[in-house]
GUVOPA-631593 format. One line per field, with one value per residue (C-alpha): y negated, x negated, z negated; residue in three letters; residue number from 0. Coordinates in steps of 0.02 Angstrom, whole numbers. Each point is the difference from the previous one (the first is absolute). Layout:
N
y [Y,...]
x [X,...]
z [Z,...]
aa [ALA,...]
i [NUM,...]
This chain:
319
y [707,62,110,90,81,112,101,186,73,180,82,-14,-160,-163,-112,-1,-146,-19,-125,-63,-86,-162,-59,-78,162,115,92,-1,161,66,-1,-182,-46,84,-76,-175,33,100,-125,97,160,19,54,151,54,-28,118,127,-13,25,154,71,-26,-128,-131,50,-64,78,132,56,-18,-130,-34,-154,-47,-5,-171,-70,-63,-140,60,175,55,62,86,-7,116,-54,144,-18,-40,153,10,-81,89,-159,-15,-141,-84,-111,-147,-172,-110,-190,-18,-169,54,159,50,154,-40,-73,-5,-147,36,-99,123,-8,1,168,93,88,-14,176,168,82,182,38,-153,27,-88,-173,-88,-120,144,106,-143,-38,188,-1,-164,36,188,57,-178,-38,-9,151,-74,-14,184,96,-101,-172,7,-173,-84,-115,-104,-4,-107,50,92,-154,-129,-44,-61,21,154,64,180,65,108,66,27,-142,-121,69,-25,-176,-55,91,-95,-164,43,41,-165,-97,-77,51,-139,54,-123,45,-94,38,-75,-10,-28,-174,-144,22,-158,-28,-13,93,122,146,151,109,152,179,127,179,131,-57,105,1,54,85,-24,-189,-115,-146,-138,71,-94,144,115,2,-75,-185,-80,-176,-73,-176,-69,-152,-56,-43,-42,-16,40,11,137,69,-45,56,34,49,125,20,155,7,175,136,91,109,-111,-152,-140,79,27,-170,-96,101,-39,-187,11,-22,172,34,-10,174,88,119,78,-156,-129,56,-27,31,-140,-18,13,154,3,181,-50,-145,-148,9,-7,26,-141,-22,118,-47,99,21,119,163,2,-178,-85,-139,-60,40,-57,62,-64,102,-97,-3,136,-55,28,-111,-142,14,-12,-154,-84,38,-81,-150,-27,-19,154]
x [-725,70,-110,5,-150,-31,-149,-6,-123,1,-159,27,96,-67,138,160,62,161,-2,155,-28,96,76,-163,-95,121,-78,-178,-100,6,-190,-4,143,-84,-172,81,90,-135,-138,-111,6,-83,102,-119,42,187,-9,-85,139,126,-89,-5,189,-17,99,181,168,149,-114,-57,-169,-25,-132,-111,93,172,79,83,179,65,59,-68,-110,-173,-83,-189,-84,-178,-105,-109,-182,-106,-171,-114,-142,-98,-116,-32,-165,-96,-4,-13,152,4,158,91,141,75,145,112,90,-121,-187,-69,-166,-121,-38,-174,-47,-19,118,151,160,65,-67,48,-13,-182,-58,51,-141,-70,167,88,120,-147,-56,169,32,-159,48,186,11,181,66,38,165,35,126,-117,-57,-153,-130,63,33,30,-18,143,-90,-170,-132,-122,-165,-110,120,-40,108,147,109,142,-5,159,-16,177,146,106,-141,-21,179,0,-156,60,166,-94,-110,156,86,-161,-1,-180,-129,-143,-134,-155,-153,-95,-123,60,-91,27,111,188,85,114,-46,161,97,115,-28,152,-12,59,-138,-5,-117,-96,66,-171,-93,105,-135,26,145,53,133,142,126,126,6,-112,39,18,-159,-25,-166,-26,-173,-88,-173,-101,-168,-71,-180,-97,93,91,142,44,184,130,135,165,95,191,-7,-132,-22,-150,-150,118,-123,-129,127,83,-168,-64,162,-30,-176,-83,-44,-78,-188,-72,158,-73,172,99,-137,-51,-188,-135,-15,-189,7,-36,180,62,175,119,-31,165,37,166,-29,166,141,154,155,138,-62,104,29,-7,84,-129,-96,-183,-137,-177,-149,-146,-159,-79,-135,-184,-21,149,-62,-176,74,100,-154,-92,136,17,-189,26,-108]
z [89,-165,-107,-163,-82,-147,-66,-17,-128,60,56,188,36,-73,67,105,102,89,142,95,170,38,162,62,-28,90,142,-69,-4,-178,-16,56,-117,-149,40,-2,-163,-91,19,-118,103,172,150,21,-177,30,152,-110,-127,139,63,-176,-19,-138,98,26,60,-90,-70,172,80,138,133,19,158,-85,16,-156,-14,-112,-170,-2,-148,35,-143,-19,-126,-39,-67,-151,53,26,-78,128,84,-11,-149,-122,28,-119,117,-87,15,-5,-107,1,-113,-78,-107,-15,164,122,41,103,82,107,140,70,183,81,-117,74,-110,11,62,158,56,27,-98,-181,-90,-39,10,-118,-44,-56,-112,-77,-32,-105,-87,-29,-9,10,-21,183,101,110,121,146,-5,-46,102,-60,-187,-67,170,47,129,79,76,136,-32,38,-79,-182,-138,-116,10,-113,-63,-86,-157,-2,121,-77,35,174,42,-66,96,159,-9,-17,149,102,-34,26,-174,-44,20,111,51,98,52,160,119,180,160,73,-59,-7,74,-148,-185,-43,109,-11,107,41,106,-12,-36,58,75,153,142,82,-161,-135,-128,7,-38,108,19,105,104,-26,-149,-151,-169,-40,-72,-66,-50,-68,43,-76,55,-155,76,177,47,165,89,-152,-120,-177,-10,-129,53,-92,45,9,64,-20,164,42,42,5,-29,117,139,-13,-2,148,91,-24,68,-169,-62,-169,-4,-8,64,128,33,38,27,173,-28,-130,-130,1,-194,-102,-75,11,51,-8,-114,-93,-185,-94,-123,-92,-43,-102,-49,-127,-133,5,-189,-64,149,-9,153,-4,120,18,99,62,22,173,23,4,186,38,-112,77,175,-45,-77,161,104,-116,16,188,39]
aa [MET,LYS,ALA,LYS,ALA,PHE,ASP,ARG,SER,ASP,ALA,GLU,ILE,ALA,ALA,VAL,ARG,VAL,LEU,VAL,PRO,ASP,GLU,GLU,GLN,GLU,GLY,LEU,ARG,VAL,ASP,ARG,PHE,LEU,ALA,ASP,GLU,LEU,GLY,ASP,ILE,SER,ARG,THR,ARG,ILE,GLN,GLY,LEU,ILE,ASP,SER,GLY,LEU,ILE,THR,LEU,GLY,GLY,LYS,LYS,ILE,LYS,SER,SER,TYR,LYS,VAL,SER,GLU,GLY,GLU,GLU,ILE,THR,VAL,ARG,ILE,PRO,ALA,PRO,GLU,LEU,PRO,ASP,ILE,GLN,PRO,GLU,ASN,ILE,PRO,LEU,ASP,ILE,LEU,TYR,GLU,ASP,SER,ASP,VAL,LEU,ILE,VAL,ASN,LYS,PRO,LYS,GLY,MET,THR,VAL,HIS,PRO,ALA,PRO,GLY,HIS,LEU,GLY,GLY,THR,LEU,VAL,ASN,ALA,VAL,LEU,TRP,HIS,CYS,GLY,ASP,SER,LEU,SER,GLY,ILE,ASN,GLY,ILE,LEU,ARG,PRO,GLY,ILE,VAL,HIS,ARG,ILE,ASP,LYS,ASP,THR,THR,GLY,ALA,LEU,ILE,VAL,CYS,LYS,ASN,ASP,ALA,ALA,HIS,ARG,SER,ILE,ALA,ALA,GLN,LEU,LYS,ASP,HIS,SER,ILE,THR,ARG,ARG,TYR,ARG,GLY,ILE,VAL,ILE,GLY,ALA,PRO,ARG,GLU,ASP,GLU,THR,VAL,ILE,GLU,GLY,ASN,ILE,GLY,ARG,ASP,PRO,ARG,ASP,ARG,LYS,LYS,MET,THR,VAL,LEU,ARG,ASP,GLY,GLY,LYS,PRO,ALA,VAL,THR,HIS,VAL,THR,VAL,LEU,GLU,ARG,TYR,ASN,GLY,TYR,SER,LEU,CYS,GLU,PHE,ARG,LEU,GLU,THR,GLY,ARG,THR,HIS,GLN,ILE,ARG,VAL,HIS,MET,SER,HIS,THR,GLY,HIS,PRO,LEU,LEU,GLY,ASP,ASP,VAL,TYR,GLY,GLY,ARG,ARG,SER,GLY,PHE,ASP,LEU,GLU,GLY,GLN,THR,LEU,HIS,ALA,GLY,ILE,ILE,GLY,PHE,ILE,HIS,PRO,SER,THR,GLY,GLU,TYR,MET,GLU,PHE,GLU,ALA,PRO,LEU,PRO,GLY,TYR,PHE,GLU,ALA,LEU,LEU,ASN,ARG,PHE,ARG,GLY,GLY,ARG]
i [0,1,2,3,4,5,6,7,8,9,10,11,12,13,14,15,16,17,18,19,20,21,22,23,24,25,26,27,28,29,30,31,32,33,34,35,36,37,38,39,40,41,42,43,44,45,46,47,48,49,50,51,52,53,54,55,56,57,58,59,60,61,62,63,64,65,66,67,68,69,70,71,72,73,74,75,76,77,78,79,80,81,82,83,84,85,86,87,88,89,90,91,92,93,94,95,96,97,98,99,100,101,102,103,104,105,106,107,108,109,110,111,112,113,114,115,116,117,118,119,120,121,122,123,124,125,126,127,128,129,130,131,132,133,134,135,136,137,138,139,140,141,142,143,144,145,146,147,148,149,150,151,152,153,154,155,156,157,158,159,160,161,162,163,164,165,166,167,168,169,170,171,172,173,174,175,176,177,178,179,180,181,182,183,184,185,186,187,188,189,190,191,192,193,194,195,196,197,198,199,200,201,202,203,204,205,206,207,208,209,210,211,212,213,214,215,216,217,218,219,220,221,222,223,224,225,226,227,228,229,230,231,232,233,234,235,236,237,238,239,240,241,242,243,244,245,246,247,248,249,250,251,252,253,254,255,256,257,258,259,260,261,262,263,264,265,266,267,268,269,270,271,272,273,274,275,276,277,278,279,280,281,282,283,284,285,286,287,288,289,290,291,292,293,294,295,296,297,298,299,300,301,302,303,304,305,306,307,308,309,310,311,312,313,314,315,316,317,318]
């Protein structure tokens, strides 16, 4: 795929991108093609841009079902971010690092990353709006200012917030080519057979329950998780997970698929944990990336939360 991009500073359009499908992409639906190429914009938002006439072919509107051809130029006009309906909230942030481009936060358990219709308060976005004011990227729309990736509500740990669109595009590109370092720690039920293993399995919506993800034999998106067993206890294991891809609920789905779900995961675990955990025991411990402005590799570590340390000490004591 060939691409050229340039910024527009007028009041309505923040950026314009012209994307050209290659031979391998010919025949894809245009919304699928654009979702693959515009890794920082969701497919739902792309469909909204199509419906609004902001995605065109030869200056003419197209439908989401249009199938692209090699060599044609598809123009995507990205509107300037609207003022969000969500409100800044003075919610304390555990900040690991901050400069004019990025903010690295240690997200607590129980906090949703971005608002959703009908639930506009108490999220990480509300907190960063208070902390950063207008200094957030607008690429992902009015409900997700600054958000380039996410972790689940009950997963803790390091998360990147982008403070301008250039930083957002840089981090999104690194996420797309899998060059960002992401290492998690989690406690799983049981004892994986191998100390080190690689789980590969396409992930998509569970056809029996659309609210859940699952490993699919056909369809879905490729997902690769590297698993290392760090410690073994009586009935549980502490593991490190290194992500090559970042699919929705990837670690939780892959570990459930192997028969060793995350402790506390009431969605994919299949049974109650017996511990008062309020969700899966999973922590995004390390994140590393090339800084958008300096070009230098930076890596940050979020310490394990107190409940996680206490649980490990309990297991290590043999109780």
